[in-house]
N, C-alpha and C positions, 0 to 999 in steps of 0.2 A: 670177030677174033677167037682164036682158040688157042687157049694156053694149057699144056697137060704137064703136069709134074708127075712123073713115076715113080713109085715107091714098092721095094719087093722085100719080099721074107723069102724063105726057102722055097715054097711052092706058091705062093699068093703074089698078085699085082693089085696095088691099089692105085687109082688114078685120081688125081687132085685136078678139078679143072672147073672150067664155066659152066659147061654142059654136063658135069658128073654129080650125083649124090653128095651131099656136105659130108666132107670129111672129118669124123669125130676122134679127135687124138686124145686118148684116157691119160690122166695126169696123175694117178693117184701113186705111182710108184715114184715117190719122193719123199725122200725122209725130213726134207726142210719142213720145220714146224710140225713134224709127225713124231714126237717124242718116243712114243712107244716102237715106232718102226725103227728109228734110230737105234733104239736100244737093243732090239732084235738082232740088227745088221751087226751091231759092235760083237755079239757074242756067235756071228755066222749063223743065225736063225734067218732063213729066207722063206718060212712058211706063209707071212702075209703078203710079201712080194709074189709068191705063186698062187696064192687065192685070189689077190686085187688083179693079177693079170687074167686069170681065168672069169672072173665076175665081169670084169670091164670087156671082156670080148663077149660073152654071153649077153651082155646088155646092148651091144652094138657097136661100140668101139671097133673100127677098122685099122688104127694105128695105136700103140703104146708108146707113150712118152716115158724115157728111163732117165733118172736123174739120180745122181751119185753124190750130192752135197751133203753128206753126212757130218755130223761131229761126233768123235768117239772120245768122249771125256776121259773114260776109266783108262782106256788105253792111252791116253795123252799123258797122263799122271805118270804111267810106267816107262812109257818111250815116249821122248820129245819129238821124234819124227812124226807123230800122229797128229801133230799140232799142225802140219803143213799139208794143204790140200793136194798138192802136188805129189805127195807121197801115197796120202790115203784114196784119192780118188781115182786114178789110174786102176789099181787092183780091185777095188770094189765095183767099179763100172764094168770091168770084165766079169768078175761073178755075176753081178745083176743080169748082164746081158744073156749069159750062158743059163742061167735059172729059168729066166722069162722064156727062151725060144726052146726050153724043154717042154714047157707045158701049154704053150699056144704057137701057133703058125700065122703071124700077123706081122706086118712090117715094123719096125721099130724107130723111134726118133731118140736120139742120142743126146742127152743133155747135161751139159756140164759148162761151166767158166774156165775150166782146166783144159788147156789145148792137148794134153799129155792123155787126160781121161777120153777126150773125144777120139783121138787115135786108138786107146785101147778098145774102145767100144767098136769103132769101125773095124779092127782087125778081128773082132770076136763076132760080129753081126752076119747073119746071112744075108744075101741078097743085096739089096739097095735102101741102106736106111735113109732117114732125114737127120740132119745135124742141126742141132740147137744150142748155140746159135753165134751168127756174126753181128756185130754192131758196128758203127760208123766211124769208130776210133781208127786212125790209121794202123796202130799197135795191133789192135785186135784184127783187123782184116788181114794184115801180114802174118797172123800167126794162123788163122782159121782158112782162109781161102788156099792156100797151097794143099792142105789135107781136103778138102773139098774137091777140087782138082784131080789129087793123088787118086783119090778112091771112087773118082765120078759119081758123086752124090749130091743130092740137093741140100740146101740149107735153108734154115729161118733166117731173115735178116730183120733185126730189130732197129726201129727208126730213133735211136738214139744215139748220141756221140760224146765226144770230150767235153761238151758244155752241157751234157745232161739231158733230160726229158723235157723237151719243150711243149708248152700249151698252145703254141702256134700251130696249125696243121700243115700250113706252108712250110715252116722249118722242118717238120717230119717228113714231108714229101721230099724235101731236098736230101736229107739224109739217106733216104731208101733209093733215090736215083743215084746219089754218090756211091752206095753198095753196088746197085747192078751195073754201074758203069767200071768200076775197079774190080767186080768179079769178071767181067767181059774182058779185062787186060788179062787174066789167068784163062781165057778160054772157057769160061763157065758162062752156059747160054741163060737169058732171062726165064725161061721155063723151068729152070732148076734154083730159082730164087722165091721162096714164099716169105713174103712181107708182113712182118706184124707192125701195123701202124700204131700200136700202143693204146689202148682203150682206157680212157680215164674214168674213174669214178663219177657216176652221175649225181650222187650225193654232194660231191665236191665242187663240181663243175656243171653247170646245168645243160651246158651245150655239148657235154661230150658225146650224147648220142649221134645229135646232127653231124657233128666233128668227123668220127669214125666213118658214117654211111658216107659223107661225102668224099673223104680221105680213099675209102675202099673203092669207091666209083673211080676216082682219077687215077689211082694205081693201076687200076684194071685198063682203063681206057689209054693212058699216055705211056705207061711202062710195060703193060701186058704182062703183069706177074699175078701168081695168085697171091692169096692173102690167108693171114690165120690171126689168133689174138687169144690172150688170155679170158676164156669168156666171163667168167665169175667176177673180173675186175670192175665191170658196170655196175654192179650192186653193192659192193665194198661198202661196209657201213650202215645199209638199210634194213628195215625190216623185210622180212617175205621176200629174200634173195632169189629164191625160184620163181617167182612170179615175174620179177624184172628180168630173169635171165630168159628166161620162157618166151618173152616178149621180144627182147633184143636181139636173139640168135636168127629166127626167121626174117627179121627186118634186115639184119646185116647181110645176111644170105641173099635176100632179094635185092640187094643193093651190091651184090658181086662176092663177097666173101664166099671163101671155099673152104675153109677148114677152122677148126677151133680146137684151143687145149681145153680139156675141160673133164669135169667128173660125169660120166655118164649113169652114176648109180645113185640111185636112192638107197638111204642105210638102213639097216634092220632095226624094227622097232625095240627097244631096248625093255629089259624083263621088267624094270622097275615100273615102265609107262604101263605094259600090259596089266600088272599087278594093280596098279592104279585105277585103270579102267574098269577092270573085274569088280573090284570095291565098289565104285561108283554104280555100276549095273545092278550089283547085289543090294545096294541101300535104295535103288528106285524101285526095287519089287519085281525085277524082272527074272524069272528062272531061265536059266540056259539048259540045254540037254546035257545029259549026263555023258562025259567022256568027250565034250567037247576041245579040239585041241587048240592050241594058242595060234596057230596060222589061220585055222578057220575063223577063231574069234576076232583077230585083228583085221581080217578083211571084211567081217560081217559090220563091224562098227567102223570101218572106213579109216583106219590107224596105218595102214600099209602092208608090210609083211615082216615074217620074222627073219628071212633070209633076204640077201642082195637081189634087187631087180632094178630094171631099168628106170632111170629118175624121169621127173618131168620134162627136163630140158630135151630127153632124147626124144619123148614123144612129141615135143613140139618141131624136133628137128625132121622127124619121120613125116609129120605132116605138111612141112614146107617142102619135102623133097616131092611128095605128092602133088602138092599145089603148083609147083614150078616144073611139072612133068618130067622129074627125075627120078621117078618111080613106076617104071612100067607097068601099065594095066594095073597099079595100085597092089602089087603083090606083097611088097614089104610092108604096107600099111594095114593090108588085110590080116597077114600072118601075126604082126604085132597084136592086133586087138583079138585074136582067137580066145576064147575061153580057155582056162588052164586046164590041162587034162584032156583036150581034144585030140592030141596027138599032133597037133600043127608045130609046136615048138613054139609057139608065140612066148614072148616075155612078159606079157602082162594079161591078168584076166579080164574079162568084158561079159557083158549081158548077152545072154542067147537070143533074146529077142528085145529090139529096141523099139522105142516108140514109134508108130507107123507115122509118116509125115501127112501134113494136111493135103488134100487133093484140092485142085481147081475145078 
């Protein structure tokens, strides 16, 4: 079975499909839970949005999620209309889409619970974006699916309905099937439905991993739809979340998941951590060369980087693309692992000479 969900920007096309490289949807342009970003947006400062857009694409995201769910507390105090998301989000979404499209040329995922914000984003977006999202509530389907049909775009279908999020995977499958069937009534084909089967935290539900793997396979085989998820949900509440995420993503991919909404970045090493490590090194009696810059220092001691770079999850996905034969001749994997400054444009430094394998 071959299901292809086509997304487009002004000049680029991204295909989500079972025989395609895993589609990484960058999640960072989202003021929900990011107080600093929300405060910037409240004063029309889009600098973090622009830098996050550029950094995520550089790290390997092929689609960017744009979420307009900001709360403008100061403006709310001055003008009560700002307490209404139906007032705030449509104009904010339009501005976000315009700012992002001015700095990167990748398809967008328009993310809001407000139908008017979805339409504002659809009107402003170039090409063929992804709508995020529709759920199994009848009212929500009647609001969102006509927009999906009107603009001829694909949509994320989240597997919950009026009863909430079920822990029973059969119920979540039934909700997904209900959305696919209702979309068909509007003339929306199954290949334009990307189902989110809802990943549960493994720390709260020991069967969460096996559940979603089985659900993804069933959604692929029985409904013929592509799938996505909020990748970091699986590790919520656990230590070393990156370790869990980097195991989960290739496993889900191998079971048929074709995309994920996720953070493709490893964040810069904080200045305080660099200073702490330098003091530790000095106390141990190690003498560093004069003039060593912070970037050289953090790489030397395995701390990361002073700037944004591709995160461990991106490394795992690129390796999975290679292993599942979705990286022709290993070109992307090789480029990703080229040493910095080699001219390859690789996102990650590596050894110039690896250890020679044992020969039989």
